[in-house]
ROTORFI-646278 format. One record per residue (C-alpha): residue in three letters; x, y negated, z. Coordinates in Angstrom, 1 decimal. Layout:
<atoms>
+------+--------+--------+--------+
! type !     px !     py !     pz !
+------+--------+--------+--------+
!  ALA !      X !      Y !      Z !
...
+------+--------+--------+--------+
</atoms>
This chain:
<atoms>
+------+--------+--------+--------+
! type !     px !     py !     pz !
+------+--------+--------+--------+
!  MET !   12.8 !    0.9 !    0.9 !
!  LEU !   12.1 !   -2.2 !   -1.0 !
!  LEU !    9.0 !   -0.9 !   -2.7 !
!  CYS !    7.9 !    0.0 !    1.3 !
!  ILE !    8.6 !   -3.4 !    2.3 !
!  VAL !    6.4 !   -5.2 !   -0.4 !
!  PHE !    3.4 !   -2.5 !    0.9 !
!  ALA !    3.9 !   -3.6 !    4.3 !
!  GLY !    3.7 !   -7.5 !    3.5 !
!  ALA !    0.4 !   -6.3 !    1.6 !
!  VAL !   -1.0 !   -4.6 !    5.2 !
!  PHE !   -0.2 !   -7.8 !    6.9 !
!  GLY !   -1.5 !  -10.0 !    4.2 !
!  GLN !   -4.8 !   -7.9 !    4.1 !
!  LEU !   -5.5 !   -8.0 !    7.9 !
!  ALA !   -4.6 !  -11.9 !    7.7 !
!  PHE !   -6.3 !  -13.5 !    4.8 !
!  GLY !   -9.4 !  -10.9 !    5.3 !
!  TYR !   -9.9 !  -12.3 !    8.4 !
!  ILE !   -9.4 !  -16.0 !    7.7 !
!  GLY !  -11.5 !  -15.5 !    4.7 !
!  ASP !  -14.4 !  -15.0 !    7.4 !
!  TRP !  -13.3 !  -17.9 !    9.5 !
!  LEU !  -12.3 !  -20.7 !    6.8 !
!  GLY !  -14.3 !  -19.4 !    4.2 !
!  ARG !  -13.3 !  -17.3 !    0.9 !
!  ASN !  -11.8 !  -20.7 !   -1.3 !
!  LYS !   -9.4 !  -21.8 !    1.3 !
!  ALA !   -7.9 !  -18.3 !    2.1 !
!  THR !   -7.8 !  -17.7 !   -1.7 !
!  PHE !   -5.5 !  -20.9 !   -2.1 !
!  LEU !   -3.7 !  -19.8 !    0.9 !
!  THR !   -2.9 !  -15.9 !   -0.2 !
!  ASN !   -2.0 !  -17.1 !   -4.1 !
!  PHE !    0.6 !  -19.4 !   -2.4 !
!  PHE !    2.1 !  -16.8 !   -0.6 !
!  CYS !    2.4 !  -15.0 !   -4.2 !
!  VAL !    3.7 !  -18.0 !   -6.2 !
!  ILE !    6.3 !  -18.7 !   -3.2 !
!  GLY !    7.2 !  -15.2 !   -3.1 !
!  ALA !    7.7 !  -14.0 !   -7.0 !
!  LEU !    9.8 !  -17.8 !   -7.5 !
!  GLY !   12.2 !  -16.5 !   -4.7 !
!  SER !   12.5 !  -13.2 !   -5.5 !
!  ALA !   13.5 !  -14.8 !   -8.9 !
!  LEU !   15.4 !  -18.0 !   -7.9 !
!  PHE !   17.0 !  -17.4 !   -4.5 !
!  SER !   18.7 !  -13.7 !   -4.4 !
!  GLY !   21.9 !  -13.3 !   -4.6 !
!  GLY !   25.8 !  -12.3 !   -3.7 !
!  SER !   27.0 !   -8.8 !   -2.6 !
!  THR !   24.6 !   -5.8 !   -3.0 !
!  THR !   23.7 !   -5.9 !    0.6 !
!  ALA !   22.7 !   -9.8 !    0.5 !
!  LEU !   20.8 !   -8.9 !   -3.2 !
!  TYR !   18.4 !   -6.3 !   -1.6 !
!  VAL !   17.9 !   -7.8 !    1.6 !
!  THR !   17.0 !  -11.4 !    0.0 !
!  ILE !   14.8 !   -9.6 !   -2.4 !
!  ALA !   13.2 !   -7.7 !    0.7 !
!  LEU !   12.3 !  -10.8 !    2.1 !
!  TRP !   10.6 !  -12.8 !   -0.8 !
!  ARG !    9.2 !   -9.4 !   -1.6 !
!  PHE !    7.4 !   -9.7 !    2.0 !
!  ILE !    6.1 !  -12.8 !    1.2 !
!  LEU !    4.8 !  -11.6 !   -2.0 !
!  GLY !    3.7 !   -8.8 !   -0.7 !
!  MET !    1.5 !  -10.7 !    2.2 !
!  GLY !    0.0 !  -12.8 !   -1.1 !
!  VAL !   -0.7 !   -9.7 !   -2.9 !
!  GLY !   -2.6 !   -8.3 !    0.1 !
!  GLY !   -4.7 !  -11.1 !    0.5 !
!  VAL !   -6.4 !  -11.0 !   -2.8 !
!  TYR !   -7.5 !   -7.7 !   -2.5 !
!  PRO !  -10.5 !   -8.9 !    0.1 !
!  LEU !  -10.8 !  -12.4 !   -0.8 !
!  SER !  -11.4 !  -11.3 !   -4.8 !
!  ALA !  -13.8 !   -8.4 !   -4.2 !
!  THR !  -15.6 !  -10.8 !   -1.5 !
!  SER !  -16.0 !  -13.5 !   -3.7 !
!  ALA !  -16.9 !  -11.4 !   -7.1 !
!  ALA !  -19.8 !   -9.7 !   -4.9 !
!  GLU !  -21.2 !  -13.3 !   -3.2 !
!  ASP !  -20.7 !  -15.0 !   -6.5 !
!  THR !  -23.4 !  -13.0 !   -8.3 !
!  GLY !  -26.0 !  -14.6 !   -6.6 !
!  THR !  -28.0 !  -11.6 !   -6.2 !
!  SER !  -29.1 !   -9.0 !   -3.7 !
!  ASP !  -28.9 !   -6.1 !   -6.7 !
!  PRO !  -26.4 !   -3.8 !   -5.4 !
!  LEU !  -25.6 !   -2.6 !   -9.3 !
!  LYS !  -25.4 !   -5.9 !  -10.4 !
!  ARG !  -22.8 !   -6.7 !   -7.2 !
!  ARG !  -20.9 !   -3.5 !   -7.8 !
!  THR !  -20.5 !   -4.5 !  -11.8 !
!  ARG !  -19.2 !   -7.9 !  -10.8 !
!  VAL !  -16.9 !   -6.4 !   -8.3 !
!  SER !  -15.3 !   -3.9 !  -10.9 !
!  TRP !  -14.8 !   -6.0 !  -13.5 !
!  ALA !  -13.1 !   -8.0 !  -11.2 !
!  PHE !  -10.9 !   -4.9 !  -10.3 !
!  PHE !  -10.7 !   -4.2 !  -13.8 !
!  TRP !   -8.0 !   -6.9 !  -14.5 !
!  GLN !   -5.6 !   -5.0 !  -11.9 !
!  VAL !   -4.9 !   -2.1 !  -14.9 !
!  PRO !   -3.3 !   -4.9 !  -17.4 !
!  GLY !   -2.1 !   -6.4 !  -14.8 !
!  SER !   -0.6 !   -3.4 !  -13.6 !
!  THR !    0.8 !   -2.9 !  -16.9 !
!  LEU !    2.2 !   -6.4 !  -18.0 !
!  PRO !    5.5 !   -6.1 !  -16.3 !
!  PHE !    6.7 !   -3.3 !  -18.3 !
!  LEU !    5.8 !   -5.1 !  -21.4 !
!  VAL !    7.6 !   -8.1 !  -20.4 !
!  ALA !   10.8 !   -6.1 !  -19.3 !
!  PHE !   10.5 !   -4.7 !  -22.6 !
!  ILE !   10.2 !   -7.8 !  -24.4 !
!  LEU !   13.3 !   -9.4 !  -22.3 !
!  ALA !   15.4 !   -6.2 !  -22.9 !
!  LYS !   14.6 !   -7.2 !  -26.8 !
!  MET !   15.3 !  -10.6 !  -26.3 !
!  PHE !   18.5 !  -10.5 !  -23.6 !
!  PRO !   19.9 !   -7.1 !  -24.6 !
!  GLY !   22.9 !   -8.1 !  -22.2 !
!  ASN !   21.8 !  -10.3 !  -19.4 !
!  VAL !   20.0 !   -7.7 !  -17.4 !
!  ASP !   20.1 !  -10.3 !  -14.9 !
!  LEU !   18.3 !  -12.5 !  -16.6 !
!  GLN !   16.2 !   -9.8 !  -17.6 !
!  TRP !   14.9 !   -9.1 !  -14.3 !
!  ARG !   15.0 !  -12.5 !  -12.5 !
!  LEU !   12.5 !  -13.6 !  -15.0 !
!  THR !   10.1 !  -10.2 !  -15.0 !
!  LEU !    9.9 !  -11.0 !  -11.1 !
!  GLY !    9.5 !  -14.7 !  -11.4 !
!  ILE !    6.8 !  -14.8 !  -14.3 !
!  GLY !    4.5 !  -13.1 !  -11.7 !
!  ALA !    4.0 !  -17.0 !  -10.0 !
!  ILE !    1.8 !  -18.0 !  -13.5 !
!  PRO !   -0.9 !  -16.1 !  -13.0 !
!  ALA !   -1.1 !  -16.6 !   -9.4 !
!  ALA !   -0.5 !  -20.6 !   -9.7 !
!  VAL !   -3.7 !  -20.9 !  -12.1 !
!  VAL !   -5.7 !  -18.8 !   -9.4 !
!  MET !   -4.4 !  -20.9 !   -6.3 !
!  PHE !   -5.3 !  -24.4 !   -8.3 !
!  TYR !   -8.9 !  -22.9 !   -9.3 !
!  SER !   -9.7 !  -22.1 !   -6.0 !
!  MET !   -9.3 !  -25.3 !   -4.8 !
!  ASN !  -12.6 !  -27.0 !   -6.8 !
!  LYS !  -14.8 !  -24.3 !   -5.9 !
!  GLU !  -17.5 !  -24.0 !   -3.9 !
!  GLU !  -18.5 !  -21.3 !   -1.2 !
!  SER !  -21.8 !  -19.2 !   -2.1 !
!  LYS !  -24.5 !  -19.9 !   -0.5 !
!  GLU !  -24.6 !  -16.2 !    1.4 !
!  PHE !  -21.6 !  -16.9 !    3.1 !
!  GLN !  -22.8 !  -20.3 !    3.8 !
!  THR !  -26.1 !  -19.3 !    5.5 !
!  ALA !  -24.3 !  -16.2 !    7.0 !
!  LYS !  -21.9 !  -18.7 !    8.7 !
!  GLN !  -24.4 !  -21.0 !   10.1 !
!  GLU !  -27.0 !  -17.7 !   11.3 !
!  VAL !  -24.6 !  -15.3 !   13.0 !
!  SER !  -21.6 !  -15.4 !   14.9 !
!  MET !  -18.7 !  -13.8 !   13.1 !
!  ASN !  -17.1 !  -12.6 !   16.6 !
!  ASN !  -20.5 !  -11.0 !   17.9 !
!  ALA !  -20.3 !   -9.4 !   14.1 !
!  LEU !  -17.0 !   -8.0 !   15.0 !
!  MET !  -18.1 !   -5.8 !   18.1 !
!  LYS !  -20.8 !   -3.6 !   16.2 !
!  ARG !  -19.7 !   -0.3 !   16.6 !
!  GLU !  -21.9 !    0.7 !   13.6 !
!  TYR !  -19.0 !   -1.5 !   11.0 !
!  TRP !  -16.3 !    0.2 !   12.8 !
!  ILE !  -17.4 !    3.8 !   12.2 !
!  LYS !  -18.6 !    2.6 !    8.6 !
!  LEU !  -14.8 !    1.9 !    8.4 !
!  ILE !  -14.0 !    4.9 !    8.3 !
!  GLY !  -15.6 !    5.8 !    5.2 !
!  THR !  -14.6 !    2.6 !    3.3 !
!  GLY !  -11.1 !    2.6 !    4.8 !
!  GLY !  -10.0 !    6.2 !    5.2 !
!  GLY !  -11.4 !    6.9 !    1.5 !
!  TRP !   -8.9 !    4.0 !    0.0 !
!  PHE !   -6.0 !    5.4 !    2.5 !
!  CYS !   -6.3 !    8.5 !    0.6 !
!  TYR !   -6.8 !    7.2 !   -3.0 !
!  ASP !   -3.6 !    4.8 !   -2.7 !
!  ILE !   -1.6 !    7.7 !   -1.9 !
!  VAL !   -2.9 !    9.5 !   -5.1 !
!  HIS !   -2.4 !    6.0 !   -6.7 !
!  TYR !    0.8 !    4.6 !   -5.8 !
!  GLY !    3.0 !    8.1 !   -5.5 !
!  PRO !    2.5 !    8.7 !   -9.5 !
!  TYR !    2.8 !    5.3 !  -10.1 !
!  LEU !    6.6 !    5.4 !   -8.9 !
!  ILE !    7.6 !    8.6 !  -10.4 !
!  ALA !    5.8 !    7.6 !  -13.8 !
!  PRO !    8.9 !    6.5 !  -15.4 !
!  LEU !   10.3 !    9.8 !  -14.1 !
!  ILE !    8.0 !   11.7 !  -15.9 !
!  VAL !    7.8 !    9.9 !  -19.0 !
!  GLN !   11.7 !   10.1 !  -18.9 !
!  ASN !   11.4 !   13.7 !  -19.1 !
!  ILE !    8.4 !   13.8 !  -21.7 !
!  PHE !   10.5 !   11.6 !  -23.9 !
!  ASP !   14.0 !   12.9 !  -23.0 !
!  THR !   15.2 !    9.5 !  -22.6 !
!  ASN !   17.9 !    8.4 !  -20.4 !
!  ALA !   16.8 !    5.9 !  -17.6 !
!  ASN !   20.7 !    5.2 !  -16.8 !
!  GLU !   21.4 !    3.8 !  -20.1 !
!  ALA !   20.8 !    0.1 !  -20.6 !
!  GLU !   19.7 !    0.5 !  -23.7 !
!  ASP !   16.7 !    2.8 !  -22.8 !
!  ILE !   15.6 !    0.4 !  -19.9 !
!  GLY !   13.3 !   -1.6 !  -22.4 !
!  THR !   12.1 !    1.7 !  -24.2 !
!  ILE !   10.9 !    3.3 !  -21.1 !
!  ALA !    9.4 !    0.2 !  -20.2 !
!  TRP !    7.2 !    0.4 !  -23.8 !
!  GLN !    6.5 !    4.1 !  -22.9 !
!  THR !    5.2 !    3.7 !  -19.5 !
!  SER !    3.0 !    0.6 !  -20.2 !
!  PHE !    1.4 !    2.9 !  -23.3 !
!  ALA !    0.8 !    5.4 !  -20.5 !
!  ASN !   -0.5 !    2.6 !  -17.8 !
!  MET !   -3.5 !    1.4 !  -20.7 !
!  ILE !   -4.9 !    4.7 !  -20.7 !
!  GLY !   -6.5 !    3.0 !  -17.0 !
!  ILE !   -8.4 !    0.9 !  -18.9 !
!  PRO !  -10.7 !    3.5 !  -20.3 !
!  GLY !  -10.9 !    5.1 !  -17.2 !
!  VAL !  -12.0 !    1.8 !  -15.0 !
!  ILE !  -14.8 !    1.2 !  -18.2 !
!  THR !  -15.9 !    4.7 !  -17.7 !
!  CYS !  -16.4 !    4.2 !  -14.1 !
!  ILE !  -18.6 !    0.7 !  -14.4 !
!  VAL !  -20.6 !    2.6 !  -17.0 !
!  LEU !  -21.9 !    5.7 !  -14.4 !
!  TYR !  -22.5 !    3.3 !  -11.9 !
!  LYS !  -25.9 !    3.8 !  -13.4 !
!  TYR !  -26.0 !    7.4 !  -13.5 !
!  LEU !  -24.1 !    8.4 !  -10.7 !
!  GLY !  -24.2 !    5.0 !   -8.1 !
!  THR !  -20.9 !    4.7 !   -5.4 !
!  LYS !  -20.7 !    7.5 !   -3.7 !
!  LYS !  -21.1 !   10.7 !   -5.9 !
!  GLN !  -19.0 !    9.3 !   -8.4 !
!  GLN !  -16.0 !    8.2 !   -5.6 !
!  PHE !  -16.7 !   12.3 !   -4.4 !
!  TRP !  -16.3 !   13.6 !   -8.0 !
!  GLY !  -13.5 !   11.3 !   -9.2 !
!  PHE !  -11.3 !   12.7 !   -6.1 !
!  LEU !  -12.0 !   16.1 !   -7.0 !
!  PHE !  -11.5 !   15.5 !  -10.7 !
!  ILE !   -8.2 !   13.8 !   -9.7 !
!  ALA !   -7.0 !   16.8 !   -7.5 !
!  PHE !   -8.1 !   19.0 !  -10.7 !
!  SER !   -5.8 !   17.0 !  -12.6 !
!  PHE !   -3.1 !   17.3 !  -10.2 !
!  ILE !   -2.9 !   20.8 !   -9.9 !
!  LEU !   -3.0 !   21.4 !  -13.4 !
!  MET !    0.3 !   19.4 !  -14.1 !
!  GLY !    2.0 !   21.0 !  -11.4 !
!  THR !    1.2 !   24.4 !  -12.2 !
!  THR !    2.2 !   23.7 !  -16.0 !
!  TYR !    5.1 !   21.0 !  -15.6 !
!  ASP !    7.9 !   23.5 !  -16.9 !
!  HIS !    6.0 !   25.6 !  -19.1 !
!  ILE !    4.3 !   23.4 !  -21.9 !
!  SER !    5.8 !   21.6 !  -24.8 !
!  ASP !    6.1 !   17.1 !  -23.7 !
!  THR !    3.2 !   16.7 !  -26.0 !
!  TRP !    0.6 !   18.7 !  -24.3 !
!  LEU !    2.4 !   17.1 !  -21.0 !
!  PHE !    2.0 !   14.3 !  -22.0 !
!  PHE !   -1.7 !   14.9 !  -23.0 !
!  LEU !   -2.0 !   16.2 !  -19.4 !
!  PHE !   -0.3 !   12.5 !  -18.0 !
!  CYS !   -2.7 !   10.9 !  -19.7 !
!  VAL !   -5.4 !   12.5 !  -18.3 !
!  MET !   -4.5 !   12.5 !  -14.9 !
!  THR !   -3.8 !    8.8 !  -15.4 !
!  PHE !   -7.3 !    8.5 !  -16.8 !
!  GLY !   -8.7 !   10.0 !  -13.7 !
!  ILE !   -6.3 !    8.1 !  -11.2 !
!  ASN !   -7.8 !    5.0 !  -13.3 !
!  SER !  -11.8 !    6.0 !  -12.8 !
!  GLY !  -13.5 !    7.0 !   -9.8 !
!  PRO !  -12.2 !    6.3 !   -6.5 !
!  SER !  -10.1 !    3.5 !   -8.3 !
!  VAL !  -12.8 !    1.1 !   -8.7 !
!  THR !  -15.2 !    2.4 !   -5.8 !
!  THR !  -12.8 !    2.4 !   -2.9 !
!  PHE !  -12.4 !   -1.7 !   -4.2 !
!  VAL !  -16.4 !   -1.9 !   -4.1 !
!  LEU !  -17.3 !   -0.4 !   -1.6 !
!  PRO !  -16.6 !   -2.8 !    1.5 !
!  SER !  -18.4 !   -5.5 !   -0.2 !
!  GLU !  -21.7 !   -3.5 !   -0.3 !
!  THR !  -21.1 !   -1.7 !    3.5 !
!  PHE !  -20.7 !   -4.9 !    5.7 !
!  PRO !  -22.5 !   -8.0 !    6.0 !
!  ALA !  -21.0 !  -11.4 !    4.4 !
!  GLU !  -20.1 !  -12.7 !    8.3 !
!  VAL !  -17.9 !   -9.7 !    8.4 !
!  ARG !  -17.2 !   -8.7 !    4.5 !
!  SER !  -13.8 !  -10.4 !    4.1 !
!  THR !  -12.4 !   -9.0 !    7.3 !
!  PHE !  -13.6 !   -5.5 !    7.0 !
!  ASN !  -12.9 !   -6.0 !    3.0 !
!  GLY !   -9.0 !   -6.8 !    4.8 !
!  LEU !   -9.2 !   -4.1 !    7.2 !
!  SER !  -10.2 !   -1.4 !    4.8 !
!  ALA !   -7.5 !   -2.2 !    1.7 !
!  ALA !   -4.9 !   -2.6 !    4.7 !
!  MET !   -5.6 !    1.3 !    5.5 !
!  GLY !   -5.2 !    1.9 !    1.6 !
!  LYS !   -1.8 !    0.1 !    1.5 !
!  THR !   -0.7 !    2.0 !    4.6 !
!  GLY !   -1.2 !    4.9 !    2.0 !
!  ALA !    0.9 !    3.4 !   -0.2 !
!  THR !    3.4 !    2.8 !    2.2 !
!  MET !    3.1 !    6.1 !    3.3 !
!  ALA !    3.5 !    7.4 !   -0.6 !
!  THR !    6.2 !    5.0 !   -1.6 !
!  PHE !    8.8 !    6.1 !    1.5 !
!  LEU !    8.0 !   10.3 !    1.3 !
!  ASP !    7.6 !   10.1 !   -2.6 !
!  TYR !   11.5 !   10.7 !   -4.0 !
!  TYR !   12.2 !   12.7 !   -0.7 !
!  VAL !    9.7 !   15.0 !   -2.0 !
!  TYR !   11.2 !   15.2 !   -5.0 !
!  GLU !   14.9 !   15.7 !   -4.0 !
!  ALA !   14.0 !   18.1 !   -1.9 !
!  TRP !   11.2 !   20.0 !   -3.7 !
!  GLY !   11.2 !   19.0 !   -7.0 !
!  ILE !    8.1 !   17.0 !   -8.7 !
!  GLN !    5.5 !   19.9 !   -8.8 !
!  TYR !    5.3 !   19.5 !   -5.7 !
!  ASN !    4.8 !   15.8 !   -5.5 !
!  PHE !    1.4 !   16.8 !   -7.5 !
!  TYR !    0.6 !   19.5 !   -5.1 !
!  LEU !    0.8 !   17.1 !   -2.2 !
!  TYR !   -1.4 !   14.5 !   -4.2 !
!  ALA !   -3.9 !   16.7 !   -4.6 !
!  SER !   -4.1 !   17.8 !   -1.4 !
!  VAL !   -4.8 !   14.1 !   -0.4 !
!  ALA !   -7.0 !   13.8 !   -2.8 !
!  VAL !   -9.2 !   16.8 !   -1.7 !
!  LEU !   -9.4 !   14.8 !    1.8 !
!  GLY !  -10.3 !   11.9 !    0.1 !
!  SER !  -13.8 !   13.7 !   -1.3 !
!  ILE !  -14.3 !   15.2 !    2.5 !
!  ILE !  -14.2 !   11.5 !    4.2 !
!  THR !  -16.1 !   10.1 !    1.3 !
!  TYR !  -19.0 !   13.2 !    1.7 !
!  PHE !  -19.0 !   12.4 !    5.5 !
!  PHE !  -18.7 !    8.8 !    5.7 !
!  VAL !  -20.0 !    7.2 !    3.1 !
!  GLU !  -23.3 !    6.0 !    3.0 !
!  ASP !  -25.5 !    7.0 !    0.3 !
!  ILE !  -27.3 !    3.6 !   -0.8 !
!  ASP !  -28.0 !    4.6 !   -4.5 !
!  SER !  -30.4 !    8.0 !   -3.8 !
!  GLU !  -34.0 !    6.1 !   -4.3 !
!  ARG !  -32.4 !    4.0 !   -7.5 !
!  LEU !  -31.6 !    7.3 !   -8.9 !
!  ASN !  -34.1 !    9.4 !   -8.0 !
!  ARG !  -36.6 !    6.7 !   -9.1 !
!  ARG !  -34.9 !    6.7 !  -12.5 !
!  LYS !  -35.1 !   10.3 !  -12.6 !
!  ASN !  -38.9 !   10.7 !  -11.8 !
!  PRO !  -40.3 !    7.4 !  -12.5 !
!  LEU !  -44.3 !    8.5 !  -11.8 !
!  ALA !  -43.0 !    9.9 !   -8.4 !
!  SER !  -41.5 !    6.7 !   -7.8 !
!  ASP !  -44.8 !    4.5 !   -8.6 !
!  GLU !  -46.5 !    7.4 !   -6.6 !
!  SER !  -44.3 !    6.6 !   -3.1 !
!  LYS !  -45.0 !    2.6 !   -3.7 !
!  ALA !  -48.5 !    3.3 !   -3.8 !
!  ILE !  -48.3 !    5.5 !   -0.8 !
!  ALA !  -46.0 !    3.0 !    1.1 !
!  LYS !  -48.6 !    0.0 !    0.4 !
!  ALA !  -51.5 !    1.5 !    1.6 !
!  ALA !  -49.8 !    2.6 !    4.6 !
!  LYS !  -48.5 !   -1.1 !    5.3 !
!  HIS !  -52.6 !   -2.2 !    4.5 !
!  THR !  -53.7 !    0.5 !    7.4 !
!  GLU !  -51.5 !   -0.5 !    9.5 !
!  TYR !  -52.3 !   -4.2 !    9.0 !
!  VAL !  -56.1 !   -3.5 !    9.4 !
+------+--------+--------+--------+
</atoms>
């Protein structure tokens, strides 16, 4: 339930700060959302305590505030990265947004490394370990918060603000239809991402035969999980490289299918192969989760919606994603306790297939012309000549 609270806060933050980003500007909204991150992280570390019930209630309150801040970072970071390129070239824009997303992978790994270090530094003080682990999260948020204070808004946003009414743009039906593709795909992806992410320590514990109930093994599990999560880094880089050859839609479609295949493979072989092979399949699964849809769901809203509503629809898409994460968090351990971990993998595989279907029917393919030009430059030159001649004829 505590994990669900964080994602519930994220949904609220994505909706609120996404809209604020289009209303007040990207930088002011970025300052506010990171301020909530700082308050939530420090509150979790410094102002949680008392009885067991009081401890969980106070942490839940601060983690909800933190979730609001973290949620707002999604639409604002993607929108700012796209607009700061100063170009309309979709490949350059999505590459910039992808590199902005890249830092989520080492960022999600660092808490495990911090926990490992603190477990070695303060082996007898578990209270200090978890308080520092939560509190240190305020540092990067504070850095971004103060950086955004002196940053100017992009020319693209300033122009859109002057020429187009945001409220009128929000009423356009075509944008809400496109939201099915950008938000629906993100919904499916966050289920297949956060579900395995939350049970990853259980998988690692099984692979390495460690006991999570023993305090001395906490550091070991943290180190092993952080190592496994680092496999996601080459996954993100692979996605960025493949943009030149597949584009966004195709990469998300095939990426979902690859994720489904890896889950089915994990589910069918989980109790029948050695720990070495199981760890190898776990790394393959982690690689798949952090490539393809991992990046494309973050990129798609920024290249699908215009500047006047980009932050708002980015926030709506991300909120749909975190709704999926909330469901995965709530159901994950229930499925595990009721039927076993194999059924977790089968459930994730089914959701990944659904994600590929949504991508196929509702995501716009803006790369077809560029990819065809790459494959057959002569045909592209011929089509350009025909188009130029037709335009001249029309003028005459």
